[in-house]
C-alpha positions in Angstrom: 14.0 23.0 2.1 11.5 20.3 0.7 12.6 18.1 3.2 10.9 19.9 5.8 7.3 19.7 4.8 5.6 16.3 4.9 2.5 17.7 3.3 1.8 19.0 -0.4 -0.8 20.2 -2.5 -0.9 18.0 -5.7 0.9 19.2 -8.8 -2.1 19.2 -11.1 -5.1 20.8 -9.3 -8.5 20.9 -11.1 -8.8 24.8 -12.3 -12.1 26.4 -12.6 -13.5 30.0 -12.7 -12.6 31.9 -9.5 -15.3 33.3 -7.1 -14.9 37.0 -8.7 -15.9 35.8 -12.1 -19.0 33.9 -10.8 -22.1 34.3 -8.8 -21.7 31.0 -7.0 -19.2 28.0 -6.5 -20.3 24.6 -5.5 -18.7 21.4 -4.7 -19.9 18.1 -5.1 -18.0 15.8 -2.5 -19.7 12.3 -4.3 -18.4 13.2 -7.9 -15.7 15.6 -6.7 -17.0 18.2 -9.1 -16.9 21.9 -9.0 -19.7 24.0 -10.4 -18.9 27.6 -11.4 -22.7 29.4 -11.8 -23.3 32.6 -13.3 -26.6 34.4 -13.3 -28.0 37.0 -15.8 -30.8 36.3 -18.4 -30.1 32.5 -18.2 -27.9 30.7 -15.7 -24.6 29.4 -16.9 -22.9 26.4 -15.5 -19.5 25.4 -15.8 -18.8 21.9 -14.4 -15.0 20.5 -13.8 -14.1 17.3 -11.9 -10.5 15.5 -11.4 -10.9 13.3 -14.3 -12.5 15.8 -16.8 -9.9 16.8 -19.4 -12.3 19.3 -20.6 -15.0 21.3 -18.8 -18.7 20.5 -19.1 -20.9 23.7 -19.6 -24.4 24.3 -20.4 -27.3 26.9 -19.7 -30.5 26.7 -17.8 -33.6 29.1 -17.4 -32.9 31.8 -14.8 -35.9 30.6 -12.1 -34.1 32.1 -9.1 -31.0 31.9 -7.2 -29.3 28.5 -7.3 -28.8 27.0 -3.7 -27.6 23.6 -4.5 -26.4 22.0 -7.8 -25.3 18.2 -8.4 -24.8 15.8 -11.2 -25.9 12.1 -10.3 -23.0 9.2 -10.9 -22.1 9.5 -14.5 -23.3 13.1 -15.2 -26.6 11.2 -16.2 -29.2 13.5 -14.3 -28.6 16.8 -13.0 -30.5 18.3 -9.7 -31.0 21.7 -9.0 -32.5 23.6 -5.6 -33.6 27.0 -6.2 -36.3 27.3 -3.4 -36.6 25.6 0.2 -39.6 23.5 -1.2 -38.7 21.8 -4.4 -35.7 20.2 -6.4 -35.4 20.5 -10.3 -34.2 17.9 -12.5 -32.8 18.2 -16.2 -31.5 15.0 -18.2 -28.4 14.8 -19.7 -29.0 11.1 -21.2 -28.6 11.0 -24.9 -32.2 10.6 -26.6 -34.1 11.5 -23.5 -35.8 15.4 -23.4 -33.6 18.0 -22.0 -36.8 19.6 -20.4 -36.8 20.4 -16.6 -39.0 18.7 -14.2 -39.5 19.2 -10.4 -40.3 17.4 -7.2 -41.6 18.7 -4.1 -40.9 17.8 -0.7 -43.4 15.6 0.8 -43.8 17.6 4.2 -46.0 20.5 3.5 -44.5 22.9 5.8 -41.0 21.6 5.4 -37.8 23.4 4.1 -35.3 21.5 1.8 -31.7 21.9 3.6 -30.3 20.0 0.8 -30.1 16.5 -1.3 -27.6 13.7 -2.0 -27.3 11.3 -4.7 -26.9 7.8 -3.5 -27.0 6.4 -6.8 -27.3 7.2 -10.4 -31.2 7.6 -10.2 -31.6 7.3 -6.4 -31.6 10.9 -4.4 -32.2 11.9 -0.9 -34.1 15.1 0.2 -32.9 16.4 3.8 -35.4 18.8 5.1 -35.9 20.3 8.6 -38.5 17.6 9.4 -36.9 14.7 8.1 -35.6 12.6 5.0 -37.0 11.6 1.8 -35.7 8.7 -0.2 -36.4 9.0 -4.2 -36.1 7.0 -7.2 -35.6 9.1 -10.4 -37.5 8.1 -13.4 -35.9 10.2 -16.2 -38.0 8.6 -19.0 -41.1 9.5 -17.3 -39.7 12.9 -15.9 -41.0 12.0 -12.2 -39.9 10.7 -9.0 -41.3 7.9 -7.0 -41.0 8.1 -3.2 -39.4 4.9 -1.8 -39.3 5.5 1.8 -39.4 8.4 4.2 -38.7 9.1 7.9 -40.0 12.0 10.1 -37.5 13.6 12.3 -36.3 17.2 13.1 -33.2 18.0 11.5 -30.8 20.9 12.2 -28.3 20.0 9.7 -26.6 17.1 7.7 -23.7 15.6 6.7 -23.1 12.9 3.7 -20.1 10.5 3.4 -20.2 9.4 -0.5 -17.7 6.6 0.1 -20.1 4.6 2.2 -23.6 6.2 1.3 -24.5 7.2 5.1 -26.2 10.5 5.8 -25.6 11.8 9.4 -28.8 14.0 10.9 -28.2 16.6 13.7 -31.2 16.3 16.0 -32.5 17.7 19.2 -32.0 21.6 20.4 -28.3 21.0 21.1 -27.8 19.5 17.9 -25.6 16.5 19.7 -27.7 13.6 18.9 -26.7 12.3 15.6 -28.9 9.8 13.7 -27.2 8.1 10.8 -29.0 6.3 7.8 -27.4 4.1 5.4 -28.5 3.7 1.4 -28.0 0.9 -0.7 -29.8 -0.2 -4.0 -33.0 1.1 -3.3 -33.1 0.6 0.2 -32.7 2.9 3.4 -31.6 1.5 6.7 -31.6 3.5 10.0 -28.4 3.1 12.1 -27.9 3.2 15.6 -28.1 7.1 16.7 -25.5 8.4 19.2 -24.7 11.4 21.1 -21.8 13.6 21.0 -20.2 14.8 24.3 -20.2 18.3 24.3 -17.7 20.5 26.6 -18.9 21.7 30.1 -19.6 25.3 30.0 -20.6 27.6 32.9 -24.4 27.8 33.5 -26.8 29.0 32.3 -25.0 29.1 28.9 -25.8 26.1 26.7 -23.5 25.0 23.9 -24.7 23.5 20.7 -23.2 21.2 17.9 -22.2 23.1 14.9 -21.7 21.6 11.5 -18.4 23.1 11.4 -16.8 20.9 14.2 -17.9 17.9 12.5 -16.3 15.7 9.7 -17.3 12.0 8.5 -14.6 9.9 6.7 -13.3 6.5 6.4 -10.1 5.5 8.2 -8.5 2.0 7.5 -11.6 1.0 6.0 -13.8 1.8 9.3 -16.3 5.2 9.2 -15.6 7.3 11.7 -17.5 10.7 12.9 -14.8 13.2 13.7 -15.6 15.8 16.3 -13.4 18.9 16.8 -13.7 19.6 20.4 -12.8 23.0 21.4 -10.6 24.2 24.4 -13.0 24.3 27.3 -11.9 26.9 30.2 -14.1 24.8 33.0 -12.6 21.5 32.3 -9.2 23.1 32.4 -8.0 21.5 29.2 -4.6 22.4 27.7 -6.1 22.6 24.2 -8.8 21.3 21.6 -8.8 18.0 20.6 -10.4 15.7 17.8 -12.9 12.9 19.2 -13.3 10.0 16.9 -16.5 8.0 17.0 -16.4 4.4 15.2 -19.6 4.3 13.4 -20.3 0.3 12.3 -22.9 -0.7 10.0 -24.5 -2.6 12.7 -24.4 -2.2 16.6 -23.8 0.9 18.6 -21.2 3.9 17.8 -18.6 4.0 20.2 -16.2 6.7 21.2 -12.9 5.0 20.2 -10.0 7.8 19.9 -8.8 11.0 21.1 -6.4 13.1 19.2 -4.8 15.8 21.4 -4.1 19.1 19.6 -2.0 20.8 22.5 -3.4 24.3 21.2 -6.5 26.4 20.5 -7.8 28.2 17.6 -9.6 27.5 14.2 -9.0 24.2 12.8 -10.0 22.2 9.6 -9.7 18.3 9.0 -8.6 15.9 6.3 -7.6 12.5 5.8 -5.0 11.7 3.8 -3.8 7.9 3.3 -5.7 6.9 6.5 -3.8 9.6 8.3 -6.1 12.5 10.3 -4.6 16.0 9.2 -5.4 18.8 11.7 -5.1 22.2 9.8 -4.4 25.2 12.1 -5.2 28.5 10.8 -3.5 31.1 13.2 0.0 29.0 13.2 -0.2 28.1 9.5 0.7 24.8 10.2 -0.8 20.9 10.1 -0.3 18.1 12.2 -0.8 14.4 11.6 -2.4 11.7 13.7 -2.5 7.6 13.0 -4.7 5.9 14.8 -2.9 2.7 14.3 -0.2 4.0 16.3 -1.2 3.3 19.9 0.7 4.6 23.1 1.5 1.3 25.1 1.1 3.2 28.1 -2.2 4.7 27.3 -5.4 2.6 28.5 -7.3 5.0 26.4 -6.7 5.5 22.6 -5.5 8.8 23.2 -2.9 10.1 20.7 -0.3 12.6 20.2 0.8 14.2 16.7 3.2 11.5 14.8 5.4 14.6 13.5 5.9 18.0 14.6 3.3 20.9 13.4 4.9 22.1 10.0 3.3 24.0 6.9 2.1 22.7 3.9 4.8 22.8 1.3 4.8 26.2 -0.7 2.6 26.1 -3.7 3.3 28.6 -6.9 0.4 29.4 -9.2 1.6 29.7 -12.6 0.4 32.7 -14.6 -2.0 31.8 -17.6 -3.8 33.7 -20.0 -3.0 36.9 -22.3 -2.0 38.7 -19.2 0.8 36.1 -18.5 4.4 36.8 -19.8 7.2 34.4 -20.3 9.6 36.1 -17.7 6.9 36.5 -15.0 7.5 34.1 -11.8 4.8 32.1 -10.9 2.9 33.6 -7.9 2.9 31.9 -4.3 0.0 30.6 -3.1 -1.4 31.9 0.4 -1.5 28.8 2.2 -4.3 28.4 5.3 -6.1 31.3 3.6 -9.4 32.4 5.1 -11.2 31.6 1.6 -10.0 27.8 1.7 -12.9 25.2 2.2 -11.7 21.9 3.2 -13.8 18.8 2.1 -13.4 15.2 3.0 -11.4 13.2 2.6 -8.2 15.2 1.0 -9.7 17.9 -0.9 -9.0 21.5 -0.3 -10.8 24.6 -2.5 -9.9 28.0 -2.9 -12.6 29.5 -4.5 -11.0 32.8 -4.6 -7.9 31.6 -6.9 -10.2 29.2 -8.7 -8.3 25.7 -7.5 -9.0 22.3 -6.1 -6.3 20.4 -4.8 -5.8 17.2 -3.3 -3.6 16.7 -0.3 -0.8 14.6 -0.5 1.7 13.1 2.4 5.4 12.9 1.6 6.9 10.1 3.4 10.8 10.9 3.0 10.5 13.8 5.4 8.8 11.5 8.0 12.1 9.5 8.0 14.1 12.1 9.4 11.6 13.3 11.5 10.8 10.2 13.6 14.1 8.8 15.2 12.4 5.9 16.5 13.1 3.5 13.8 10.4 0.9 15.3 7.8 3.6 15.5 8.8 5.0 12.1 8.7 1.3 10.4 5.0 1.0 12.1 4.0 4.5 10.7 5.5 3.7 7.0 3.8 0.1 7.0 0.7 1.8 7.2 1.0 4.1 4.2 0.3 3.6 0.5 3.4 4.2 -1.4 5.8 2.9 1.2 8.1 0.2 -0.2 11.0 2.1 -1.5 10.9 4.4 1.7 11.1 1.4 3.8 14.2 -0.3 1.9 15.9 3.0 1.8 15.1 3.0 6.0 16.9 -0.3 6.1 20.0 0.7 4.2 20.3 3.8 6.1 19.7 2.0 9.2 22.5 -0.2 8.4 24.9 2.8 7.8 25.1 3.3 11.5 27.5 0.5 12.0 27.7 -1.8 15.2 27.1 0.5 18.2 23.9 -0.9 19.9 22.5 -1.2 16.4 21.6 -4.9 16.1 18.6 -4.7 18.4 17.0 -2.0 16.4 17.9 -3.9 13.1 16.0 -7.0 14.6 13.1 -5.0 15.7 12.7 -3.5 12.0 13.0 -7.1 10.5 10.4 -8.6 12.8 7.8 -5.7 11.9 8.4 -6.2 8.4 8.4 -10.0 8.4 5.2 -10.0 10.1 3.4 -8.1 7.4 5.1 -10.5 5.0 4.0 -13.7 6.9 0.2 -12.4 7.0 0.4 -11.9 3.4 1.6 -15.3 2.8 -0.8 -17.1 5.0 -3.4 -15.0 3.3 -2.5 -16.2 -0.2 -2.1 -19.8 0.8 -5.8 -19.6 2.3 -6.9 -18.2 -0.8 -5.3 -20.8 -2.7 -6.4 -23.7 -0.6 -10.1 -22.1 -0.9 -10.1 -21.8 -4.6 -8.7 -25.4 -5.0 -11.4 -27.0 -3.0 -13.9 -25.5 -5.1 -16.9 -23.4 -5.0 -18.3 -23.0 -1.4 -22.2 -24.0 -0.2 -23.0 -20.4 0.6 -21.9 -19.3 -3.0 -19.3 -16.8 -1.5 -16.8 -15.9 -3.9 -12.9 -15.7 -2.7 -11.3 -12.8 -3.0 -7.5 -12.9 -3.9 -5.5 -10.8 -0.8 -4.2 -7.6 -2.5 -0.3 -7.3 -2.3 0.2 -3.8 -0.6 3.6 -2.0 -0.8 4.1 -2.9 2.8 5.0 -6.5 2.1 8.6 -6.6 1.9 9.7 -10.2 0.6 13.1 -11.8 0.4 13.7 -10.8 -2.9 13.3 -7.1 -2.2 15.5 -7.2 0.9 18.1 -9.0 -0.9 18.1 -6.8 -4.3 17.9 -3.4 -2.4 19.3 -3.8 1.1 21.5 -6.9 1.9 23.4 -7.7 -1.5 24.5 -4.1 -1.5 25.6 -4.0 2.0 27.8 -7.1 1.8 29.8 -5.0 -0.8 30.6 -2.4 1.7 34.2 -2.1 2.7 33.5 0.4 5.5 31.8 -2.0 7.6 33.1 -4.9 9.6 32.6 -8.4 8.3 31.2 -9.7 11.6 28.3 -6.7 11.7 27.5 -7.7 8.0 27.1 -11.6 9.0 25.3 -10.6 12.2 23.0 -8.8 10.1 22.4 -11.5 7.5 21.8 -14.0 10.2 19.6 -11.8 11.9 17.3 -11.7 8.9 17.4 -15.3 8.6 16.4 -15.8 12.3 13.4 -13.4 11.7 12.3 -15.4 8.7 12.5 -18.6 11.0 10.7 -16.8 13.8 7.7 -16.4 11.5 8.4 -19.6 9.7 8.8 -18.2 6.4 11.0 -20.4 4.1 14.3 -19.0 3.4 15.2 -18.8 -0.1 18.6 -20.3 -1.0 20.0 -17.1 -2.4 20.1 -15.6 1.3 22.1 -18.5 2.5 24.2 -18.4 -0.8 24.9 -14.6 0.3 26.0 -15.9 3.9 28.3 -18.7 2.5 30.0 -16.1 -0.1 30.4 -13.5 2.6 32.2 -16.3 4.9 34.3 -17.5 2.2 35.3 -13.9 1.2 36.4 -13.3 4.7 38.1 -16.9 4.9 35.5 -17.7 8.2 35.6 -21.4 7.0 35.3 -22.3 10.9 32.1 -20.3 11.2 30.5 -21.6 8.0 31.7 -25.3 9.2 29.6 -24.4 12.6 26.3 -23.0 10.5 26.4 -25.8 8.7 27.1 -28.6 11.4 24.2 -27.0 13.6 22.0 -26.4 10.8 22.0 -22.7 11.1 21.9 -22.6 7.3 19.0 -25.0 6.2 19.5 -28.1 3.7 18.8 -27.3 0.0 19.7 -28.7 -3.3 21.3 -25.2 -4.4 23.1 -24.8 -1.0 24.7 -28.1 -1.7 25.9 -27.2 -5.1 27.5 -24.1 -3.7 29.1 -25.9 -1.2 30.8 -28.4 -3.8 32.0 -25.4 -6.0 33.9 -24.4 -2.8 36.0 -27.4 -2.7 39.0 -26.1 -4.1 39.0 -23.1 -1.7 37.9 -25.2 1.2 38.1 -29.0 0.8 36.1 -29.8 3.6 33.0 -28.4 1.8 32.9 -31.5 -0.4 32.1 -33.8 2.4 29.6 -31.2 4.3 28.0 -31.0 0.5 27.7 -34.8 0.5 26.1 -34.9 3.9 23.7 -32.2 3.1 22.4 -34.2 -0.1 22.4 -37.4 1.5 20.0 -35.8 4.1 17.8 -34.2 1.3 17.9 -37.6 -1.1 17.9 -35.3 -3.7 18.1 -35.8 -7.4 21.8 -37.0 -8.2 21.6 -36.3 -11.9 20.9 -32.3 -11.1 24.0 -32.4 -9.0 26.1 -33.9 -11.5 24.7 -31.3 -14.0 25.4 -28.6 -11.9 29.1 -29.7 -11.1 29.7 -30.1 -14.8 28.5 -26.9 -16.0 31.2 -25.5 -13.1 33.6 -27.6 -15.0 34.3 -29.6 -11.6 34.5 -33.0 -13.5 36.4 -35.0 -11.0 33.9 -33.6 -8.3 31.1 -34.9 -10.2 32.7 -38.1 -10.7 33.5 -38.4 -7.1 29.9 -37.4 -6.0 28.4 -39.9 -8.3 30.6 -42.8 -6.9 29.7 -41.8 -3.5 26.1 -42.5 -4.0 26.4 -45.4 -6.3 25.3 -44.5 -9.4 28.6 -44.6 -11.4 27.6 -47.7 -13.4 24.5 -46.1 -15.0 26.0 -42.6 -16.2 26.6 -41.0 -19.5 30.5 -41.5 -20.3 30.2 -39.0 -23.4 28.6 -36.5 -20.8 31.6 -36.8 -18.7 34.2 -36.8 -21.6 32.6 -33.7 -23.4 33.2 -31.8 -20.1 36.7 -32.9 -19.6 37.7 -31.7 -23.0 36.1 -28.4 -22.7 38.5 -27.8 -19.7 41.2 -28.2 -22.0 43.1 -30.1 -19.4 45.0 -33.3 -21.1 45.6 -35.1 -17.7 41.8 -34.4 -16.3 40.6 -35.8 -19.9 42.9 -38.8 -19.7 41.9 -39.5 -16.0 38.4 -39.3 -17.1 38.8 -41.6 -20.1 40.5 -44.3 -17.9 37.9 -44.4 -15.6 35.2 -45.4 -17.9 37.5 -47.7 -19.9 38.0 -49.4 -16.7 34.0 -49.1 -16.0 33.5 -50.8 -19.6 36.0 -53.6 -18.6 34.2 -54.2 -15.3 30.6 -54.0 -16.7 31.3 -55.9 -20.3 34.7 -57.4 -20.4 36.1 -54.9 -22.8 37.2 -51.5 -22.5 36.2 -50.2 -25.6 32.9 -47.9 -25.9 29.9 -49.3 -27.7 28.6 -47.6 -30.5 25.7 -46.5 -28.5 27.6 -44.5 -26.4 28.4 -42.1 -29.2 32.3 -41.8 -27.9 34.0 -42.3 -31.1 35.5 -38.6 -31.3 36.9 -38.8 -27.8 38.4 -42.1 -28.5 40.0 -40.5 -31.7 40.9 -37.5 -29.7 42.7 -39.7 -27.0 44.7 -41.6 -29.5 45.7 -38.2 -31.2 46.9 -36.7 -27.7 48.3 -40.1 -25.9 48.7 -42.3 -28.9 47.0 -45.6 -29.8 49.3 -47.6 -27.2 47.8 -45.9 -24.3 44.5 -47.2 -24.9 43.5 -50.1 -22.4 43.8 -53.5 -23.5 41.2 -56.1 -23.1 42.2 -58.5 -20.0 42.4 -61.9 -21.3 41.4 -64.8 -19.2 
């Protein structure tokens, strides 16, 4: 069943010529491009990337075996390494010559270990004696040395996302020296040492590049070290040690991920989760460094979910040999031919596929029973909104048995994120309104992630549906609604009136008027104009609601005309008249508006009462019961005569 797998390979992988058809396959982590290189006479190259609908294919002169090949950003310049001493370049910029030009490394006895593009026209050579930072001048077909640094290098690693290169130095290779690159500048960062496992003397361990990965997790750069099982230390298994690498300041060991097993491992980062693949068991586990064990002083993490395999993947048969009736071939997962790249890429050179690894959140819902921990996990994921809302609905399915504290915990976790977003939005608005800052800092609007579950989301997808349930006690329904309102109040979030309306309608539906009265009396439900209107509309069902609404409106000092409009629209003409009299505005109201509303009810007795009220008002104010032409009540006077007769009209009082 698909629910058992929380990891999957993307549906639309990048396809390229497999290793059986070409001499070499290279992967460029910066551009996420696969280079399939075929030698013989001339060197044929086919380049395929995730966003390339069509492959880029070209030929180069065969000047020896290709050791490394990469495009600069935007496919403007191609760099090819064929010898340990130099790198060749070919312009792919329109109107510039397509001829090769070359650059030898500066140090005479050095060997080029590789190179990295840091900009469309900036490149770093990494040699065994240091690094050399160049600017490529495609129009002049030459390179200009910007900066260099001498240092003994065993191997290197590059993080394109942050433009940081990590150099392994010293005999054991465990002292790492990072350099960062930005717009023609190279900066040396703080070097740090990786703690190697203790081994019996005289044996000595050295740090292999296979055990190091560099990736961004929650916006911070980390060096991940795969520390293998040590018999001397009597450790139960391997672990991944995370070193936080800031732009400035020292690199520190911050997290330890316990793998609880031994063997061959590979690392990916997907949606800020560290994924550890274990080859022999053909399973993967995930870690979330934001989920900290409250009992742990150090940031020691256990897997969030149990070890499971990646969802089975079937390769569709294509080409002339494919027959419609043939079933797709199941891909060999965790194959020894797989290559894993950061952050989330898996390549099978033998099958000619590049996949992005993806996390599926729904299976995690069934695997994480602790709703609080599940919510912490989901709130940090990219596409979490609908899963969180479904968890909330599912949580309320459990009924009353000890469930309310869990419900409260979940609501508080959601509203903490919601409050943080509202505050960030408010700060942004205030900053924009106050005008440009002195330092010329541009204010960035906060990004609304899917983790922001607002009142509208909860009302639409969870609470309004929940109140319709027939299989849940109304007391539990009301308790859940009030728990959500309590949580909003705790975080000082203004409660939207439709939530109060939902509470009131639920109370009225179950005839819990005493509870409604208490909620209003003790201000559990906050005063608002829409709430007062709703209470006025309940007068026929619950007569005290009229007085409750009037008290609320008086506390609000709200616009009386608006209340009258609402009541008239609900055909509560007498209620509107009573209200306007209670606030002393009846001498100034439009007679026609009330008479129109009374006519629409088709209640003749009501119309008579309203007509008579305004006749009496006219008599009191003007000494005559008749309407003036400016009041436009002629048609209502005619209708009154037709129904009740002319003799029913009020006669002017004579003094």
